[in-house]
Backbone as JSON Lines, residues from 0, in Angstrom:
{"i":0,"aa":"M","n":[28.12,104.3,129.39],"ca":[28.58,105.41,128.56],"c":[29.1,106.52,129.46]}
{"i":1,"aa":"I","n":[30.05,107.29,128.95],"ca":[30.62,108.4,129.71],"c":[29.52,109.38,130.11]}
{"i":2,"aa":"A","n":[29.68,109.99,131.26],"ca":[28.71,110.97,131.71],"c":[28.56,112.06,130.66]}
{"i":3,"aa":"L","n":[27.33,112.38,130.35],"ca":[27.07,113.42,129.36],"c":[27.32,114.8,129.95]}
{"i":4,"aa":"Q","n":[27.25,114.87,131.26],"ca":[27.46,116.11,132.0],"c":[28.46,115.82,133.11]}
{"i":5,"aa":"I","n":[29.18,116.86,133.5],"ca":[30.11,116.74,134.62],"c":[30.16,118.09,135.32]}
{"i":6,"aa":"A","n":[30.3,118.05,136.63],"ca":[30.46,119.3,137.39],"c":[31.82,119.89,137.05]}
{"i":7,"aa":"V","n":[31.86,121.2,136.92],"ca":[33.11,121.89,136.57],"c":[34.21,121.5,137.54]}
{"i":8,"aa":"E","n":[33.92,121.53,138.83],"ca":[34.92,121.19,139.85],"c":[35.4,119.74,139.71]}
{"i":9,"aa":"S","n":[34.49,118.83,139.41],"ca":[34.87,117.42,139.23],"c":[35.79,117.26,138.03]}
{"i":10,"aa":"F","n":[35.5,118.0,136.96],"ca":[36.35,117.94,135.77],"c":[37.75,118.47,136.1]}
{"i":11,"aa":"I","n":[37.81,119.62,136.74],"ca":[39.1,120.22,137.1],"c":[39.91,119.25,137.98]}
{"i":12,"aa":"N","n":[39.26,118.68,138.99],"ca":[39.94,117.74,139.89],"c":[40.45,116.52,139.13]}
{"i":13,"aa":"A","n":[39.63,116.0,138.22],"ca":[40.03,114.81,137.45],"c":[41.26,115.09,136.59]}
{"i":14,"aa":"I","n":[41.29,116.24,135.95],"ca":[42.42,116.56,135.08],"c":[43.67,116.85,135.92]}
{"i":15,"aa":"E","n":[43.51,117.62,137.0],"ca":[44.66,117.94,137.85],"c":[45.28,116.69,138.47]}
{"i":16,"aa":"S","n":[44.45,115.71,138.81],"ca":[44.97,114.49,139.42],"c":[45.21,113.39,138.37]}
{"i":17,"aa":"E","n":[45.15,113.78,137.11],"ca":[45.42,112.88,135.97],"c":[44.54,111.63,136.0]}
{"i":18,"aa":"E","n":[43.27,111.83,136.34],"ca":[42.3,110.73,136.35],"c":[41.59,110.68,135.0]}
{"i":19,"aa":"Y","n":[42.37,110.48,133.97],"ca":[41.84,110.32,132.62],"c":[42.78,109.37,131.89]}
{"i":20,"aa":"T","n":[42.3,108.81,130.8],"ca":[43.11,107.88,130.04],"c":[43.78,108.63,128.9]}
{"i":21,"aa":"T","n":[45.08,108.44,128.78],"ca":[45.83,109.1,127.72],"c":[46.56,108.07,126.87]}
{"i":22,"aa":"K","n":[46.66,108.36,125.6],"ca":[47.36,107.47,124.66],"c":[48.1,108.36,123.67]}
{"i":23,"aa":"I","n":[49.34,107.98,123.37],"ca":[50.14,108.72,122.39],"c":[50.4,107.8,121.2]}
{"i":24,"aa":"I","n":[50.12,108.31,120.03],"ca":[50.35,107.6,118.77],"c":[51.39,108.42,118.0]}
{"i":25,"aa":"T","n":[52.34,107.74,117.41],"ca":[53.37,108.48,116.67],"c":[53.26,108.2,115.18]}
{"i":26,"aa":"G","n":[53.71,109.16,114.42],"ca":[53.75,109.04,112.97],"c":[54.73,110.05,112.42]}
{"i":27,"aa":"T","n":[54.85,110.07,111.11],"ca":[55.76,111.01,110.47],"c":[55.04,111.73,109.34]}
{"i":28,"aa":"M","n":[55.62,112.82,108.91],"ca":[55.06,113.53,107.76],"c":[55.17,112.64,106.52]}
{"i":29,"aa":"N","n":[56.16,111.77,106.48],"ca":[56.28,110.81,105.38],"c":[55.07,109.88,105.37]}
{"i":30,"aa":"D","n":[54.61,109.45,106.55],"ca":[53.39,108.63,106.64],"c":[52.2,109.39,106.07]}
{"i":31,"aa":"V","n":[52.09,110.67,106.39],"ca":[50.99,111.49,105.88],"c":[51.06,111.53,104.36]}
{"i":32,"aa":"D","n":[52.27,111.75,103.82],"ca":[52.44,111.82,102.36],"c":[52.11,110.5,101.69]}
{"i":33,"aa":"Q","n":[52.54,109.39,102.28],"ca":[52.36,108.08,101.65],"c":[50.97,107.49,101.88]}
{"i":34,"aa":"L","n":[50.45,107.61,103.08],"ca":[49.18,106.97,103.43],"c":[47.98,107.9,103.34]}
{"i":35,"aa":"G","n":[48.23,109.19,103.5],"ca":[47.14,110.17,103.52],"c":[46.71,110.48,104.95]}
{"i":36,"aa":"I","n":[46.14,111.65,105.12],"ca":[45.74,112.1,106.45],"c":[44.67,111.19,107.04]}
{"i":37,"aa":"A","n":[43.74,110.72,106.21],"ca":[42.66,109.87,106.72],"c":[43.21,108.62,107.4]}
{"i":38,"aa":"E","n":[44.2,107.99,106.79],"ca":[44.78,106.77,107.37],"c":[45.53,107.05,108.67]}
{"i":39,"aa":"I","n":[46.06,108.24,108.8],"ca":[46.81,108.61,110.0],"c":[45.85,109.01,111.13]}
{"i":40,"aa":"I","n":[44.75,109.68,110.78],"ca":[43.8,110.17,111.78],"c":[42.86,109.07,112.28]}
{"i":41,"aa":"D","n":[42.51,108.12,111.43],"ca":[41.54,107.09,111.81],"c":[41.88,106.37,113.11]}
{"i":42,"aa":"P","n":[43.14,105.92,113.33],"ca":[43.43,105.25,114.61],"c":[43.33,106.19,115.81]}
{"i":43,"aa":"V","n":[43.57,107.47,115.6],"ca":[43.44,108.44,116.69],"c":[41.97,108.53,117.11]}
{"i":44,"aa":"V","n":[41.09,108.67,116.12],"ca":[39.66,108.79,116.41],"c":[39.11,107.5,117.02]}
{"i":45,"aa":"S","n":[39.49,106.36,116.47],"ca":[38.95,105.09,117.0],"c":[39.47,104.82,118.41]}
{"i":46,"aa":"T","n":[40.72,105.16,118.69],"ca":[41.26,105.0,120.05],"c":[40.53,105.92,121.02]}
{"i":47,"aa":"F","n":[40.3,107.16,120.6],"ca":[39.58,108.13,121.43],"c":[38.17,107.61,121.75]}
{"i":48,"aa":"A","n":[37.47,107.12,120.73],"ca":[36.11,106.59,120.93],"c":[36.14,105.38,121.87]}
{"i":49,"aa":"D","n":[37.12,104.5,121.7],"ca":[37.23,103.32,122.57],"c":[37.41,103.73,124.03]}
{"i":50,"aa":"I","n":[38.22,104.74,124.27],"ca":[38.44,105.21,125.64],"c":[37.16,105.81,126.21]}
{"i":51,"aa":"L","n":[36.46,106.63,125.41],"ca":[35.22,107.24,125.88],"c":[34.18,106.17,126.23]}
{"i":52,"aa":"R","n":[34.15,105.1,125.47],"ca":[33.2,104.02,125.75],"c":[33.5,103.32,127.08]}
{"i":53,"aa":"Q","n":[34.71,103.5,127.6],"ca":[35.08,102.95,128.92],"c":[34.65,103.88,130.05]}
{"i":54,"aa":"E","n":[33.89,104.91,129.7],"ca":[33.33,105.86,130.67],"c":[34.4,106.61,131.44]}
{"i":55,"aa":"T","n":[35.39,107.1,130.72],"ca":[36.44,107.9,131.34],"c":[36.76,109.09,130.44]}
{"i":56,"aa":"L","n":[37.31,110.12,131.03],"ca":[37.79,111.25,130.24],"c":[38.98,110.76,129.43]}
{"i":57,"aa":"A","n":[39.19,111.38,128.27],"ca":[40.19,110.85,127.34],"c":[41.06,111.94,126.74]}
{"i":58,"aa":"Q","n":[42.29,111.53,126.41],"ca":[43.23,112.37,125.66],"c":[44.03,111.43,124.77]}
{"i":59,"aa":"V","n":[43.9,111.62,123.45],"ca":[44.67,110.83,122.5],"c":[45.46,111.81,121.64]}
{"i":60,"aa":"Q","n":[46.77,111.64,121.64],"ca":[47.65,112.57,120.93],"c":[48.41,111.86,119.82]}
{"i":61,"aa":"L","n":[48.38,112.48,118.65],"ca":[49.19,112.04,117.52],"c":[50.38,112.98,117.43]}
{"i":62,"aa":"V","n":[51.58,112.42,117.47],"ca":[52.8,113.22,117.34],"c":[53.37,112.92,115.97]}
{"i":63,"aa":"L","n":[53.38,113.95,115.11],"ca":[53.9,113.8,113.75],"c":[55.29,114.41,113.66]}
{"i":64,"aa":"D","n":[56.29,113.57,113.43],"ca":[57.66,114.04,113.24],"c":[57.95,114.2,111.75]}
{"i":65,"aa":"G","n":[59.05,114.85,111.45],"ca":[59.47,114.99,110.06],"c":[59.69,116.43,109.65]}
{"i":66,"aa":"L","n":[59.28,117.36,110.49],"ca":[59.6,118.77,110.28],"c":[60.65,119.14,111.33]}
{"i":67,"aa":"K","n":[61.03,120.42,111.37],"ca":[62.02,120.83,112.37],"c":[61.55,120.57,113.79]}
{"i":68,"aa":"E","n":[60.24,120.62,113.99],"ca":[59.65,120.29,115.29],"c":[58.38,119.49,115.02]}
{"i":69,"aa":"P","n":[57.97,118.65,115.96],"ca":[56.78,117.82,115.72],"c":[55.49,118.64,115.72]}
{"i":70,"aa":"I","n":[54.49,118.09,115.05],"ca":[53.13,118.62,115.11],"c":[52.39,117.74,116.11]}
{"i":71,"aa":"F","n":[51.71,118.36,117.06],"ca":[50.92,117.63,118.05],"c":[49.44,117.8,117.72]}
{"i":72,"aa":"I","n":[48.77,116.7,117.44],"ca":[47.34,116.69,117.12],"c":[46.67,115.86,118.21]}
{"i":73,"aa":"T","n":[45.79,116.5,118.98],"ca":[45.24,115.85,120.16],"c":[43.72,115.94,120.18]}
{"i":74,"aa":"L","n":[43.07,114.83,120.52],"ca":[41.65,114.82,120.83],"c":[41.52,114.71,122.34]}
{"i":75,"aa":"E","n":[40.72,115.6,122.94],"ca":[40.5,115.59,124.38],"c":[39.01,115.71,124.67]}
{"i":76,"aa":"S","n":[38.57,115.05,125.73],"ca":[37.21,115.27,126.23],"c":[37.31,116.37,127.27]}
{"i":77,"aa":"G","n":[36.59,117.45,127.04],"ca":[36.7,118.61,127.92],"c":[35.35,119.21,128.21]}
{"i":78,"aa":"I","n":[35.38,120.42,128.77],"ca":[34.13,121.13,129.04],"c":[34.14,122.53,128.43]}
{"i":79,"aa":"I","n":[35.29,122.94,127.95],"ca":[35.45,124.26,127.33],"c":[36.62,124.14,126.36]}
{"i":80,"aa":"N","n":[36.73,125.06,125.44],"ca":[37.8,124.93,124.44],"c":[39.16,125.38,124.97]}
{"i":81,"aa":"L","n":[39.61,124.65,125.97],"ca":[40.97,124.79,126.51],"c":[41.56,123.39,126.62]}
{"i":82,"aa":"P","n":[42.84,123.25,126.31],"ca":[43.46,121.92,126.45],"c":[43.67,121.57,127.92]}
{"i":83,"aa":"F","n":[43.85,120.28,128.19],"ca":[44.11,119.82,129.56],"c":[45.28,120.59,130.17]}
{"i":84,"aa":"S","n":[46.26,120.95,129.36],"ca":[47.45,121.65,129.86],"c":[47.12,123.03,130.43]}
{"i":85,"aa":"N","n":[45.95,123.57,130.11],"ca":[45.53,124.88,130.63],"c":[44.43,124.73,131.68]}
{"i":86,"aa":"I","n":[44.42,123.63,132.4],"ca":[43.35,123.34,133.35],"c":[43.22,124.43,134.41]}
{"i":87,"aa":"S","n":[44.3,125.1,134.75],"ca":[44.24,126.14,135.79],"c":[43.39,127.34,135.39]}
{"i":88,"aa":"K","n":[43.08,127.48,134.1],"ca":[42.28,128.61,133.63],"c":[40.8,128.29,133.49]}
{"i":89,"aa":"V","n":[40.44,127.02,133.59],"ca":[39.05,126.61,133.32],"c":[38.07,127.28,134.27]}
{"i":90,"aa":"D","n":[38.4,127.37,135.56],"ca":[37.44,127.93,136.51],"c":[37.17,129.41,136.28]}
{"i":91,"aa":"N","n":[38.01,130.1,135.51],"ca":[37.78,131.51,135.19],"c":[36.53,131.71,134.33]}
{"i":92,"aa":"F","n":[36.07,130.65,133.68],"ca":[34.96,130.76,132.74],"c":[33.62,130.36,133.35]}
{"i":93,"aa":"Y","n":[33.62,129.96,134.62],"ca":[32.39,129.51,135.28],"c":[32.22,130.21,136.61]}
{"i":94,"aa":"S","n":[31.01,130.71,136.88],"ca":[30.75,131.36,138.17],"c":[30.45,130.34,139.26]}
{"i":95,"aa":"E","n":[29.91,129.19,138.88],"ca":[29.57,128.13,139.82],"c":[30.35,126.87,139.5]}
{"i":96,"aa":"L","n":[31.26,126.48,140.35],"ca":[32.07,125.28,140.09],"c":[31.27,123.99,140.26]}
{"i":97,"aa":"T","n":[30.1,124.07,140.9],"ca":[29.25,122.89,141.03],"c":[28.34,122.72,139.82]}
{"i":98,"aa":"Q","n":[28.35,123.7,138.94],"ca":[27.51,123.66,137.73],"c":[27.83,122.44,136.88]}
{"i":99,"aa":"E","n":[26.78,121.74,136.44],"ca":[26.94,120.59,135.54],"c":[26.99,121.12,134.1]}
{"i":100,"aa":"V","n":[27.99,120.69,133.37],"ca":[28.16,121.14,131.98],"c":[28.38,119.92,131.08]}
{"i":101,"aa":"P","n":[28.08,120.06,129.78],"ca":[28.28,118.92,128.87],"c":[29.75,118.61,128.65]}
{"i":102,"aa":"V","n":[30.05,117.34,128.45],"ca":[31.4,116.92,128.08],"c":[31.49,117.01,126.56]}
{"i":103,"aa":"V","n":[32.52,117.7,126.08],"ca":[32.67,117.94,124.64],"c":[33.97,117.33,124.12]}
{"i":104,"aa":"V","n":[34.07,117.28,122.81],"ca":[35.26,116.78,122.14],"c":[36.03,117.98,121.6]}
{"i":105,"aa":"N","n":[37.29,118.11,122.0],"ca":[38.15,119.18,121.52],"c":[39.25,118.61,120.64]}
{"i":106,"aa":"L","n":[39.51,119.29,119.54],"ca":[40.65,119.0,118.67],"c":[41.68,120.08,118.94]}
{"i":107,"aa":"V","n":[42.86,119.68,119.38],"ca":[43.93,120.62,119.72],"c":[45.11,120.33,118.79]}
{"i":108,"aa":"V","n":[45.55,121.36,118.06],"ca":[46.72,121.22,117.2],"c":[47.75,122.23,117.67]}
{"i":109,"aa":"A","n":[48.99,121.76,117.86],"ca":[50.05,122.63,118.35],"c":[51.29,122.52,117.48]}
{"i":110,"aa":"H","n":[51.77,123.66,117.04],"ca":[53.03,123.78,116.29],"c":[53.34,125.27,116.2]}
{"i":111,"aa":"S","n":[54.59,125.65,116.35],"ca":[54.96,127.06,116.38],"c":[54.58,127.83,115.11]}
{"i":112,"aa":"K","n":[54.46,127.14,113.98],"ca":[54.14,127.83,112.73],"c":[52.65,127.83,112.39]}
{"i":113,"aa":"L","n":[51.83,127.31,113.28],"ca":[50.4,127.25,113.02],"c":[49.77,128.63,113.06]}
{"i":114,"aa":"N","n":[50.1,129.4,114.07],"ca":[49.59,130.77,114.24],"c":[50.47,131.45,115.29]}
{"i":115,"aa":"A","n":[50.1,132.66,115.68],"ca":[50.94,133.42,116.62],"c":[51.09,132.7,117.97]}
{"i":116,"aa":"S","n":[50.04,132.03,118.42],"ca":[50.1,131.34,119.71],"c":[50.69,129.93,119.6]}
{"i":117,"aa":"G","n":[50.77,129.42,118.38],"ca":[51.26,128.05,118.19],"c":[50.25,126.99,118.6]}
{"i":118,"aa":"L","n":[48.99,127.4,118.78],"ca":[47.97,126.5,119.29],"c":[46.62,126.82,118.66]}
{"i":119,"aa":"R","n":[45.88,125.79,118.28],"ca":[44.52,125.96,117.78],"c":[43.65,124.91,118.46]}
{"i":120,"aa":"I","n":[42.54,125.37,119.07],"ca":[41.61,124.47,119.74],"c":[40.24,124.64,119.1]}
{"i":121,"aa":"D","n":[39.66,123.54,118.65],"ca":[38.32,123.56,118.08],"c":[37.45,122.59,118.86]}
{"i":122,"aa":"T","n":[36.3,123.08,119.34],"ca":[35.32,122.2,119.96],"c":[34.46,121.63,118.85]}
{"i":123,"aa":"L","n":[34.44,120.31,118.73],"ca":[33.77,119.66,117.62],"c":[32.32,119.29,117.91]}
{"i":124,"aa":"G","n":[31.96,119.19,119.16],"ca":[30.6,118.79,119.54],"c":[30.65,118.04,120.85]}
{"i":125,"aa":"N","n":[29.5,117.52,121.27],"ca":[29.49,116.8,122.54],"c":[29.83,115.33,122.35]}
{"i":126,"aa":"V","n":[30.2,114.7,123.45],"ca":[30.65,113.32,123.44],"c":[29.56,112.37,122.94]}
{"i":127,"aa":"T","n":[28.31,112.63,123.32],"ca":[27.21,111.77,122.89],"c":[27.11,111.74,121.38]}
{"i":128,"aa":"D","n":[27.13,112.92,120.75],"ca":[27.05,112.98,119.29],"c":[28.26,112.32,118.65]}
{"i":129,"aa":"F","n":[29.43,112.53,119.24],"ca":[30.65,111.91,118.72],"c":[30.53,110.39,118.71]}
{"i":130,"aa":"L","n":[30.07,109.83,119.81],"ca":[29.98,108.37,119.9],"c":[28.86,107.8,119.03]}
{"i":131,"aa":"S","n":[27.81,108.59,118.77],"ca":[26.72,108.09,117.94],"c":[27.03,108.21,116.45]}
{"i":132,"aa":"N","n":[27.97,109.07,116.08],"ca":[28.31,109.22,114.66],"c":[29.79,109.56,114.49]}
{"i":133,"aa":"P","n":[30.68,108.63,114.85],"ca":[32.12,108.93,114.75],"c":[32.58,109.2,113.31]}
{"i":134,"aa":"A","n":[31.92,108.63,112.32],"ca":[32.33,108.84,110.92],"c":[32.2,110.31,110.53]}
{"i":135,"aa":"Q","n":[31.12,110.95,110.95],"ca":[30.94,112.37,110.65],"c":[32.05,113.2,111.3]}
{"i":136,"aa":"F","n":[32.37,112.89,112.54],"ca":[33.42,113.62,113.24],"c":[34.78,113.34,112.62]}
{"i":137,"aa":"T","n":[34.99,112.11,112.18],"ca":[36.27,111.76,111.55],"c":[36.51,112.62,110.32]}
{"i":138,"aa":"M","n":[35.48,112.8,109.49],"ca":[35.63,113.63,108.29],"c":[35.94,115.08,108.68]}
{"i":139,"aa":"Q","n":[35.26,115.58,109.69],"ca":[35.5,116.94,110.18],"c":[36.94,117.09,110.68]}
{"i":140,"aa":"I","n":[37.42,116.1,111.41],"ca":[38.78,116.12,111.95],"c":[39.8,116.05,110.82]}
{"i":141,"aa":"I","n":[39.59,115.18,109.85],"ca":[40.51,115.05,108.71],"c":[40.63,116.37,107.97]}
{"i":142,"aa":"T","n":[39.49,117.0,107.69],"ca":[39.5,118.28,106.97],"c":[40.25,119.34,107.77]}
{"i":143,"aa":"S","n":[39.95,119.43,109.05],"ca":[40.59,120.43,109.9],"c":[42.1,120.2,110.02]}
{"i":144,"aa":"V","n":[42.5,118.96,110.23],"ca":[43.92,118.64,110.36],"c":[44.65,118.9,109.05]}
{"i":145,"aa":"A","n":[44.04,118.56,107.92],"ca":[44.66,118.8,106.62],"c":[44.92,120.29,106.42]}
{"i":146,"aa":"E","n":[43.95,121.13,106.79],"ca":[44.13,122.58,106.67],"c":[45.27,123.07,107.55]}
{"i":147,"aa":"K","n":[45.33,122.56,108.76],"ca":[46.36,123.02,109.7],"c":[47.76,122.55,109.29]}
{"i":148,"aa":"I","n":[47.86,121.33,108.78],"ca":[49.15,120.84,108.3],"c":[49.61,121.68,107.11]}
{"i":149,"aa":"A","n":[48.68,122.02,106.21],"ca":[49.03,122.87,105.06],"c":[49.51,124.24,105.52]}
{"i":150,"aa":"T","n":[48.84,124.81,106.52],"ca":[49.26,126.1,107.07],"c":[50.68,126.01,107.62]}
{"i":151,"aa":"I","n":[50.95,124.96,108.36],"ca":[52.29,124.77,108.95],"c":[53.34,124.59,107.86]}
{"i":152,"aa":"Q","n":[53.04,123.75,106.88],"ca":[54.01,123.48,105.81],"c":[54.26,124.7,104.94]}
{"i":153,"aa":"N","n":[53.25,125.55,104.77],"ca":[53.39,126.72,103.9],"c":[53.86,127.97,104.63]}
{"i":154,"aa":"A","n":[54.03,127.88,105.94],"ca":[54.5,129.03,106.72],"c":[55.95,129.32,106.36]}
{"i":155,"aa":"P","n":[56.31,130.61,106.31],"ca":[57.7,130.94,106.01],"c":[58.64,130.41,107.09]}
{"i":156,"aa":"D","n":[59.82,130.06,106.68],"ca":[60.83,129.54,107.6],"c":[61.49,130.72,108.31]}
{"i":157,"aa":"D","n":[61.25,130.84,109.6],"ca":[61.79,131.95,110.39],"c":[63.31,131.92,110.49]}
{"i":158,"aa":"E","n":[63.88,130.76,110.25],"ca":[65.32,130.61,110.46],"c":[66.13,130.76,109.18]}
{"i":159,"aa":"Q","n":[65.48,131.25,108.12],"ca":[66.24,131.45,106.89],"c":[67.26,132.56,107.1]}
{"i":160,"aa":"E","n":[68.46,132.3,106.68],"ca":[69.5,133.31,106.8],"c":[69.83,133.83,105.42]}
{"i":161,"aa":"E","n":[69.81,135.14,105.3],"ca":[70.15,135.74,104.01],"c":[71.66,135.93,103.94]}
{"i":162,"aa":"S","n":[72.22,135.57,102.83],"ca":[73.66,135.69,102.66],"c":[73.94,136.37,101.33]}
{"i":163,"aa":"D","n":[74.59,137.52,101.4],"ca":[74.95,138.26,100.19],"c":[76.43,138.11,99.89]}
{"i":164,"aa":"E","n":[77.08,137.19,100.55],"ca":[78.52,137.06,100.39],"c":[78.88,136.26,99.18]}
């Protein structure tokens, strides 16, 4: 099983040197409409769990096309609620880089209409709990992703042009 704890420095080094397993899954908003969010999220969660069972850090990304820009929904094994892409900031949160910390599951959703930063990161719990009860986490992920997709879809279109001609 994946290490329940990892030294901050070891985590940073692993991410910087891309010593983790990554998988990209693609889908469309039409798939979401026809199949439902649960059917779209399930392979993401099961792939993520399969990678974690191989005792490696993991990143599984679902890219949903069908809007003006894609929605990126990513599960990552991390140590703090920052995505792998922000690895350079992780050491700012720890005074001791040799400190052992728990490996957690982060849900990262990115789209310009999600919020002002275009990014939302939620820490869902630790890897051990995730692997012992993936169904509970799957429901939590489905609910969270559904809310974020609704926010994105209901956001005003910044590119609307008013024409009084």
